[in-house]
C-alpha positions as CSV (number, residue, x, y, z in Angstrom):
1,M,121.2,110.8,91.4
2,K,118.7,113.1,89.8
3,K,117.2,110.9,87.1
4,I,117.0,107.7,89.1
5,I,113.3,108.6,89.8
6,L,112.6,108.0,86.1
7,I,113.6,104.4,86.7
8,L,111.8,104.1,90.0
9,A,108.6,105.4,88.3
10,V,108.4,102.2,86.4
11,F,108.4,100.3,89.6
12,I,106.4,102.3,92.1
13,S,104.5,104.8,90.0
14,A,106.3,107.9,91.2
15,S,104.9,111.1,89.6
16,N,105.1,114.8,89.2
17,I,108.7,114.8,87.9
18,S,109.9,117.8,86.0
19,C,111.8,116.6,82.9
20,A,110.8,119.4,80.5
21,Q,114.3,120.5,79.8
22,V,115.5,117.0,79.2
23,L,112.6,116.5,76.7
24,S,113.3,119.8,75.1
25,N,116.9,119.0,74.7
26,K,116.1,115.6,73.1
27,E,113.9,117.4,70.6
28,G,116.8,119.6,69.7
29,K,115.1,122.8,70.9
30,Y,118.1,124.5,72.5
31,T,117.7,128.1,73.6
32,E,120.1,131.0,74.0
33,A,120.0,130.3,77.7
34,D,121.1,126.7,77.2
35,S,124.2,127.9,75.2
36,L,125.0,130.6,77.7
37,R,125.0,128.0,80.5
38,G,126.6,125.1,78.5
39,S,129.3,126.7,76.4
40,L,132.7,128.0,77.4
41,R,132.6,131.5,75.9
42,Q,135.5,134.0,76.0
43,E,133.9,135.7,79.0
44,R,134.3,132.4,80.9
45,A,138.1,132.1,80.2
46,F,139.1,132.1,83.8
47,D,139.9,129.4,86.4
48,V,138.0,129.8,89.7
49,Q,140.2,129.5,92.7
50,K,137.9,130.3,95.6
51,Y,134.3,131.1,96.5
52,H,133.6,132.8,99.9
53,L,129.9,132.8,100.5
54,K,128.6,135.0,103.2
55,L,124.8,134.7,103.5
56,K,121.9,135.4,105.8
57,V,119.0,133.0,105.6
58,E,115.6,134.1,106.7
59,P,113.2,131.1,106.8
60,E,110.0,133.1,107.6
61,K,110.5,135.2,104.5
62,Q,112.1,132.4,102.4
63,F,114.7,135.0,101.6
64,I,118.5,135.0,101.4
65,S,121.0,137.9,101.1
66,G,124.7,138.4,101.1
67,S,127.7,138.1,98.9
68,N,130.1,135.7,97.1
69,T,133.7,136.8,96.8
70,I,135.0,135.1,93.7
71,S,138.7,134.7,93.2
72,F,140.0,133.5,89.8
73,I,143.0,133.3,87.5
74,A,142.5,134.7,84.0
75,E,143.2,132.2,81.1
76,E,143.4,135.1,78.7
77,N,143.2,138.9,78.9
78,L,139.7,139.7,80.3
79,S,137.8,142.9,80.4
80,T,134.3,141.3,80.7
81,I,133.5,138.1,82.6
82,Q,130.3,136.0,82.8
83,I,129.0,135.0,86.2
84,D,125.8,133.0,86.4
85,L,122.8,133.9,88.7
86,F,119.2,133.1,88.1
87,E,117.3,136.1,86.7
88,N,114.8,136.1,89.6
89,M,117.6,136.9,92.0
90,K,118.5,140.6,92.5
91,V,122.0,141.8,91.9
92,D,122.6,144.4,94.6
93,S,126.1,145.4,93.5
94,I,129.4,144.0,92.2
95,L,132.7,145.4,93.3
96,Q,136.3,145.1,92.2
97,N,139.0,146.7,94.4
98,G,136.2,148.6,96.1
99,E,134.9,150.1,92.9
100,T,131.3,149.4,91.7
101,L,131.2,147.6,88.4
102,A,128.8,148.0,85.5
103,Y,127.0,144.8,84.4
104,S,124.2,143.6,82.1
105,R,122.0,140.6,82.4
106,K,120.8,138.1,79.8
107,H,118.7,135.1,81.0
108,N,120.6,133.6,83.9
109,A,124.0,135.1,82.9
110,V,125.5,138.3,84.3
111,F,128.1,140.0,82.1
112,I,130.4,142.2,84.3
113,D,132.6,144.9,82.9
114,L,135.8,144.9,85.0
115,D,137.1,148.2,86.2
116,E,140.6,146.9,85.8
117,S,141.2,144.3,83.1
118,V,142.8,141.1,84.3
119,K,145.7,139.9,82.1
120,A,146.3,136.2,81.3
121,D,147.7,134.2,84.2
122,E,147.0,137.0,86.7
123,K,144.6,136.8,89.6
124,G,141.3,138.7,89.7
125,E,138.7,139.0,92.4
126,I,135.2,140.5,92.6
127,Q,132.6,140.8,95.4
128,F,129.1,140.0,94.1
129,Y,126.3,141.1,96.4
130,Y,122.9,139.8,95.8
131,S,119.5,138.9,97.4
132,G,116.1,137.4,96.8
133,K,113.8,134.5,97.1
134,P,115.4,131.6,95.4
135,I,113.2,129.2,93.4
136,V,111.4,126.7,95.6
137,A,111.8,123.1,94.6
138,R,108.5,121.4,93.7
139,N,109.9,117.9,94.0
140,A,113.5,118.0,95.3
141,P,116.0,116.6,94.4
142,W,114.7,116.0,90.9
143,D,113.3,119.5,90.5
144,G,116.0,121.9,91.7
145,G,115.6,124.6,94.3
146,F,115.2,125.4,98.0
147,V,113.1,123.2,100.4
148,W,111.6,125.3,103.2
149,D,110.1,122.7,105.5
150,E,109.5,122.1,109.2
151,D,110.4,119.1,111.3
152,E,107.9,117.3,113.6
153,N,108.7,119.8,116.4
154,G,107.7,122.8,114.2
155,D,111.3,123.9,113.7
156,P,112.5,125.1,110.3
157,W,114.2,122.4,108.3
158,I,115.8,123.7,105.1
159,G,117.7,122.1,102.3
160,V,118.8,122.8,98.8
161,A,119.3,120.5,95.8
162,V,120.3,121.9,92.4
163,Q,122.0,119.3,90.3
164,G,121.0,119.8,86.7
165,T,119.1,123.0,87.5
166,G,122.3,124.7,88.4
167,A,124.0,126.2,91.5
168,S,123.4,129.7,90.1
169,L,119.8,129.2,91.3
170,W,120.9,130.4,94.7
171,Y,124.4,131.8,94.5
172,P,126.5,133.6,91.8
173,N,129.2,131.4,90.3
174,K,130.7,130.1,87.0
175,D,128.1,127.5,86.6
176,H,129.8,125.0,84.4
177,Q,131.2,121.5,85.5
178,S,134.5,122.1,83.8
179,D,135.6,124.5,86.5
180,E,135.7,123.7,90.3
181,P,136.9,126.1,93.0
182,E,139.9,124.8,94.8
183,E,138.5,126.1,98.1
184,V,135.1,127.2,99.4
185,Q,134.2,129.0,102.6
186,L,130.6,129.4,103.8
187,D,129.7,131.8,106.5
188,I,125.9,131.2,106.9
189,A,123.8,133.2,109.3
190,V,120.6,131.5,110.5
191,P,118.1,132.3,113.3
192,N,119.4,131.5,116.8
193,G,118.5,128.0,117.8
194,L,119.2,126.6,114.4
195,M,122.3,125.1,112.9
196,N,123.7,125.3,109.4
197,V,125.8,122.3,108.2
198,S,127.8,122.8,105.0
199,N,130.7,121.1,103.2
200,G,134.2,120.6,104.6
201,Q,135.4,121.2,108.2
202,F,133.6,123.2,110.8
203,L,135.4,126.5,111.6
204,G,133.1,127.6,114.4
205,E,129.9,129.5,115.3
206,K,129.4,133.2,116.1
207,D,126.5,134.9,117.7
208,L,125.9,138.0,115.6
209,G,123.8,139.7,118.3
210,N,120.9,140.3,116.0
211,G,119.0,137.1,116.6
212,F,121.2,135.2,114.1
213,T,124.1,132.9,114.5
214,Q,126.8,132.5,111.9
215,W,128.0,128.9,111.1
216,S,131.3,128.7,109.2
217,W,132.6,125.8,107.1
218,K,135.5,125.4,104.7
219,T,136.6,122.9,102.0
220,V,140.2,122.5,100.9
221,N,139.5,120.2,98.0
222,P,138.1,121.0,94.5
223,I,134.3,120.9,94.6
224,N,131.5,120.9,92.0
225,N,129.3,124.0,92.1
226,Y,126.1,122.0,92.6
227,N,127.7,120.3,95.6
228,V,128.2,123.5,97.6
229,M,125.4,123.3,100.1
230,I,123.6,124.6,103.1
231,N,121.5,122.4,105.5
232,I,119.6,124.2,108.2
233,A,117.7,122.6,111.1
234,N,117.8,122.0,114.9
235,Y,120.2,119.2,114.4
236,D,121.7,116.7,116.8
237,H,125.3,115.7,116.1
238,F,127.3,112.5,116.7
239,S,130.6,111.4,115.3
240,D,132.9,108.5,114.7
241,S,136.1,107.9,112.7
242,Y,137.4,105.5,110.1
243,G,141.2,105.6,110.4
244,D,142.1,109.2,109.8
245,L,138.8,110.0,108.3
246,D,136.3,112.0,110.4
247,L,132.7,110.6,110.2
248,D,130.1,113.2,111.3
249,Y,126.3,112.8,111.4
250,Y,123.7,115.5,111.7
251,V,120.1,114.3,112.3
252,L,116.8,115.5,113.7
253,P,116.8,115.0,117.5
254,Y,113.9,112.5,117.5
255,N,115.7,110.3,114.9
256,L,119.0,110.1,116.8
257,E,118.7,106.5,117.9
258,K,117.5,105.4,114.5
259,A,120.5,107.2,112.8
260,K,123.0,105.6,115.2
261,E,121.8,102.2,114.1
262,Q,121.3,102.9,110.4
263,F,124.6,104.7,109.9
264,K,126.5,101.7,111.1
265,E,126.5,100.8,107.3
266,V,129.1,103.5,106.7
267,K,132.1,101.6,108.0
268,P,131.5,98.4,105.9
269,M,130.9,100.6,103.0
270,M,134.2,102.4,103.5
271,D,135.9,99.0,103.9
272,C,134.6,98.0,100.5
273,F,135.2,101.3,98.6
274,Y,138.7,101.8,100.0
275,D,139.5,98.3,98.8
276,K,138.0,98.7,95.3
277,F,138.3,102.4,94.6
278,G,141.1,103.7,96.8
279,E,141.1,106.1,99.8
280,Y,138.2,108.4,100.4
281,P,139.0,111.4,98.1
282,F,138.3,114.2,100.6
283,V,139.9,113.1,103.8
284,E,140.8,116.7,104.8
285,D,137.2,117.7,104.5
286,G,135.7,114.7,106.3
287,F,132.6,112.7,105.6
288,K,129.2,113.7,106.7
289,L,125.7,112.3,106.5
290,I,123.1,115.1,107.0
291,E,119.3,114.4,107.3
292,T,117.4,116.4,104.7
293,P,113.8,117.1,103.9
294,Y,114.3,115.4,100.5
295,L,115.5,112.0,99.5
296,G,119.2,112.6,99.0
297,M,122.1,114.0,97.0
298,E,125.8,113.5,96.7
299,H,126.9,116.9,98.2
300,Q,130.6,116.5,98.6
301,S,131.7,115.8,102.2
302,A,128.1,116.6,103.2
303,V,126.0,113.8,101.8
304,A,122.2,114.5,102.0
305,Y,120.3,111.7,103.5
306,G,116.5,111.5,103.4
307,N,115.8,107.7,103.0
308,E,113.7,107.7,106.2
309,Y,116.0,105.1,107.8
310,K,114.7,102.4,105.6
311,M,116.6,99.7,103.7
312,G,116.5,99.8,99.9
313,Y,115.2,102.9,98.2
314,L,112.5,104.2,100.5
315,G,111.8,100.6,101.4
316,N,111.7,99.5,97.7
317,D,114.2,97.4,95.8
318,L,115.1,98.9,92.4
319,S,116.4,95.5,91.2
320,G,113.2,93.6,92.1
321,T,115.5,90.7,93.3
322,G,115.3,91.4,97.1
323,I,119.0,92.0,97.2
324,G,118.4,95.8,97.2
325,L,116.6,95.5,100.5
326,K,119.8,94.3,102.3
327,W,121.3,97.8,102.4
328,D,120.4,101.5,102.5
329,Y,120.4,102.7,98.9
330,I,120.9,106.4,99.7
331,I,123.9,105.8,101.9
332,I,125.6,103.6,99.4
333,H,124.7,105.4,96.1
334,E,125.2,109.0,97.3
335,S,128.5,108.1,99.1
336,G,129.7,106.3,96.0
337,H,129.5,109.6,94.2
338,E,132.3,110.9,96.4
339,W,134.6,108.8,94.1
340,Y,132.6,109.2,90.9
341,G,131.1,112.6,90.2
342,N,132.7,114.5,93.1
343,S,136.3,113.4,92.7
344,I,136.2,112.3,89.1
345,T,134.0,114.9,87.4
346,A,132.7,115.1,83.8
347,K,133.8,118.3,82.0
348,D,130.4,118.6,80.2
349,I,127.1,117.3,81.6
350,A,126.6,115.4,78.3
351,D,129.1,113.0,79.9
352,M,127.2,112.6,83.2
353,W,127.2,108.8,82.7
354,I,130.8,109.1,84.1
355,H,129.1,110.1,87.4
356,E,126.0,108.0,87.3
357,G,127.0,104.9,85.5
358,F,130.1,104.3,87.7
359,T,128.2,105.2,90.9
360,S,125.3,102.8,90.0
361,Y,128.0,100.2,89.5
362,S,129.4,101.0,93.0
363,E,126.1,99.6,94.4
364,A,126.9,96.2,92.8
365,V,130.5,96.5,94.1
366,Y,129.1,97.0,97.6
367,V,126.8,94.0,97.2
368,E,129.8,91.9,96.0
369,C,131.9,93.0,99.0
370,R,129.2,92.0,101.4
371,W,127.3,89.1,99.9
372,G,129.4,87.8,96.9
373,K,129.7,88.1,93.2
374,E,126.6,86.0,92.3
375,E,124.3,88.4,94.2
376,A,126.0,91.4,92.7
377,L,125.4,90.0,89.2
378,E,121.8,89.2,90.0
379,Y,121.3,92.7,91.3
380,L,122.7,94.3,88.2
381,K,120.6,92.1,86.0
382,G,117.5,93.1,88.0
383,T,118.2,96.8,87.5
384,R,117.8,96.3,83.7
385,R,114.1,96.1,84.1
386,G,113.8,99.9,84.3
387,L,115.8,100.6,81.1
388,S,114.1,101.8,77.9
389,N,117.1,101.9,75.5
390,D,115.3,104.6,73.5
391,A,117.8,107.4,73.8
392,T,121.6,107.8,74.0
393,I,123.4,107.8,77.3
394,I,125.6,110.7,76.1
395,G,123.9,114.0,75.6
396,D,124.7,116.9,73.3
397,Y,127.8,118.9,74.1
398,G,128.0,122.7,74.8
399,V,124.3,123.2,75.4
400,N,123.8,122.0,79.0
401,S,122.3,118.7,77.9
402,E,122.4,115.5,79.8
403,G,121.8,112.1,78.2
404,S,119.1,109.5,78.8
405,G,118.3,108.5,82.4
406,D,119.5,105.0,81.2
407,M,123.0,106.4,82.1
408,Y,122.5,105.0,85.6
409,F,121.9,101.3,85.2
410,K,122.8,100.9,81.6
411,G,126.1,102.5,82.4
412,A,126.5,100.1,85.3
413,N,125.7,97.1,83.2
414,L,128.1,98.3,80.5
415,L,130.8,98.3,83.1
416,N,129.9,94.8,84.2
417,T,129.9,93.7,80.5
418,I,133.4,95.2,80.1
419,R,134.5,93.3,83.3
420,S,133.2,90.1,81.6
421,I,135.1,90.9,78.4
422,Y,138.2,91.3,80.5
423,D,137.5,87.8,81.8
424,D,140.1,88.4,84.5
425,D,138.8,89.8,87.8
426,E,142.2,90.6,89.2
427,L,142.9,92.8,86.1
428,W,139.4,94.3,86.3
429,W,139.7,95.4,89.9
430,K,143.2,96.7,89.3
431,T,142.0,98.7,86.3
432,L,139.0,100.2,88.1
433,K,141.1,101.2,91.1
434,D,143.9,102.6,88.9
435,Y,141.3,104.6,87.0
436,T,139.7,106.0,90.1
437,E,143.1,107.0,91.6
438,T,144.6,108.3,88.4
439,Y,141.8,110.8,87.8
440,K,141.3,111.7,91.5
441,H,140.2,115.4,91.7
442,Q,140.3,115.7,87.9
443,I,137.7,116.8,85.3
444,I,137.7,114.5,82.4
445,D,135.5,113.3,79.4
446,T,134.2,110.1,78.0
447,E,137.1,109.7,75.6
448,T,139.6,109.7,78.5
449,T,137.5,107.0,80.3
450,E,137.2,104.9,77.2
451,N,141.0,105.0,76.5
452,F,141.9,104.1,80.0
453,F,139.8,100.9,80.1
454,D,140.7,100.1,76.5
455,E,144.4,100.1,77.1
456,A,144.1,97.6,80.0
457,T,143.0,94.7,77.7
458,N,143.9,93.3,74.3
459,V,140.3,93.5,73.2
460,N,139.4,96.7,71.3
461,L,136.7,98.3,73.4
462,D,136.2,101.4,71.2
463,P,133.2,100.0,69.2
464,I,131.7,98.6,72.4
465,F,131.7,101.9,74.2
466,D,130.5,103.5,71.0
467,Q,127.5,101.2,70.7
468,Y,126.4,101.5,74.4
469,L,127.0,105.2,74.9
470,R,126.3,106.9,71.5
471,H,123.5,104.7,70.3
472,S,120.3,103.7,72.0
473,N,120.1,100.1,70.8
474,L,121.8,97.3,72.6
475,P,124.1,95.1,70.5
476,K,122.0,92.3,69.2
477,L,123.4,88.8,68.8
478,E,121.6,86.8,66.2
479,F,121.8,83.0,65.8
480,R,120.5,81.0,62.9
481,K,120.7,77.6,61.5
482,N,122.1,77.6,57.9
483,D,123.0,74.6,55.8
484,G,123.0,72.4,58.8
485,K,125.3,74.7,60.8
486,I,124.7,77.2,63.6
487,Q,125.8,80.7,62.8
488,A,126.1,83.9,64.8
489,R,126.6,87.6,64.1
490,W,126.2,91.0,65.7
491,V,123.6,93.4,64.5
492,T,124.7,96.9,65.6
493,D,124.7,100.6,64.7
494,V,128.5,100.6,64.9
495,E,130.3,99.2,61.8
496,N,132.9,96.5,62.2
497,F,131.6,95.7,65.7
498,M,133.4,92.9,67.5
499,M,132.8,91.8,71.0
500,P,133.5,88.5,72.7
501,V,130.6,87.0,74.6
502,D,130.0,83.9,76.7
503,I,127.3,81.5,75.8
504,L,126.0,78.5,77.7
505,I,125.7,75.1,76.2
506,D,124.5,72.4,78.6
507,E,125.5,74.8,81.4
508,K,129.0,74.9,80.1
509,E,130.4,78.4,79.4
510,I,131.9,78.9,76.0
511,R,133.4,82.1,74.7
512,I,132.7,83.1,71.1
513,Y,134.0,86.0,69.0
514,P,131.2,87.2,66.7
515,T,131.5,90.0,64.2
516,N,128.9,91.7,62.0
517,D,129.3,88.9,59.5
518,W,127.7,85.4,59.9
519,Q,130.2,82.9,61.4
520,N,129.8,79.2,62.0
521,L,130.0,78.1,65.6
522,K,132.6,75.4,66.2
523,Q,130.3,73.5,68.5
524,K,127.7,71.1,67.2
525,V,124.5,72.1,69.0
526,A,120.9,72.7,68.4
527,L,119.7,76.3,68.2
528,D,117.4,76.0,71.2
529,E,120.3,74.6,73.3
530,I,122.2,78.0,73.2
531,K,121.8,80.4,76.1
532,I,123.4,83.8,76.7
533,N,125.3,84.4,79.9
534,E,122.8,87.1,80.8
535,L,124.3,87.7,84.3
536,E,127.6,89.0,82.8
537,F,126.6,90.4,79.4
538,Y,123.9,93.0,78.8
539,I,122.9,92.3,75.2
540,E,119.9,91.3,73.1
541,A,119.7,87.8,71.5
542,T,117.5,86.5,68.8
543,Y,117.2,83.0,67.3
544,K,116.1,82.5,63.7
545,K,114.9,79.0,63.0
């Protein structure tokens, strides 16, 4: 959800957002550090199997120390591997089979010379010991880092948010979205009286006898690096269930009653998403909402919640329609990411629209489940007011570059436009659910997504995806009167563009099939009597008299 603040800024004057890297990337000023992070070099030719993080967190010092045991399978013969860890963090030692390994550092990458080379298809394992003061977030979750806060009772309240910035900000890992560990265990020691809540199922707590208690958690499903998380506070816990899915909630004690009321939204949300997207993708790991000192993030099976128990987005409606105030934006949006972003993951962050566009669309899906299609369409139309259409949704590949923040609501409105092109809601919902279940727990790219939706209809969607995703301009539908007849054509960046669209004449919906060439409309109508069905199609329209 990182860039949604750029949209909200248009509405409520949010400020102090760090987008320097995004701007730098759009100017083409990529650095060696960008390439080391974003490219899949030979030293990264391994498939991570498991991370086992064992950390001590010292709030007073804002200091962490410990280790990550990294298990992997080599994809080719390896004598050197790249593990990522921000350069401000200290490497204490790196071991393989009990032997200390030599290493070198370049920017945020650590190049490790293995004592014993790992042959292709064989398993390797290292223990990476480290320590330091991780970067403090200036404005989490949009600016990545640790949040060292206190609750109203003066107890430490600690969170982490690193999407975009990178999980290597606080723990060593292969920091690339193309590779997810199949399993993660977190043994996190915090001062007695505090609790740590992480991803997956709770394994237990252990008094270490030194003023610290270790809280252990484990996931058994693939998980994005930036989703691996710690949340530390003097939490109260309550629980529920949805069928065979565990629902657990961790909140500050003085907000317990508010949370019990606000989190009632989870069950109707699950009703909707199970119906439209399929079963919750991480049943074995459970579903949690955890109160955090920042707005929210889609941390897998441990969703961060900081919406202050308000409806909408901190009490605001991103669509400006009033519809967004009927539900809690953070609960719905961040939980929607469990299906899109956490289960279905983009291989390269250039394709992050697969996460954010689909998840933003899930908001409208929820509205439709609860209040009907018309309100869902009104909501989607309202979200367009924050779009700039001045940069492409897809970023540059291989250099850790995300596309425009338009990926959120432009991506959602693209999906709604495709639904309207289908002109068959039964087919649309079947295709969306089939897509979500087909690529469950998989890492894919834009081309895979395009092909799946294209194959479900007899309309060629390739030029449509191309125009919306790889060009900043919307397709423009031009009308003119020529020789007594009304004509229409598409003006697009993509050649040979064809897209059916519905127009309204005297409130009657009529489907036309424009191309890039002027074509006569069959209907006899005055130019000013033609309207676009703006609820269902996100396009521009001009009328030349």
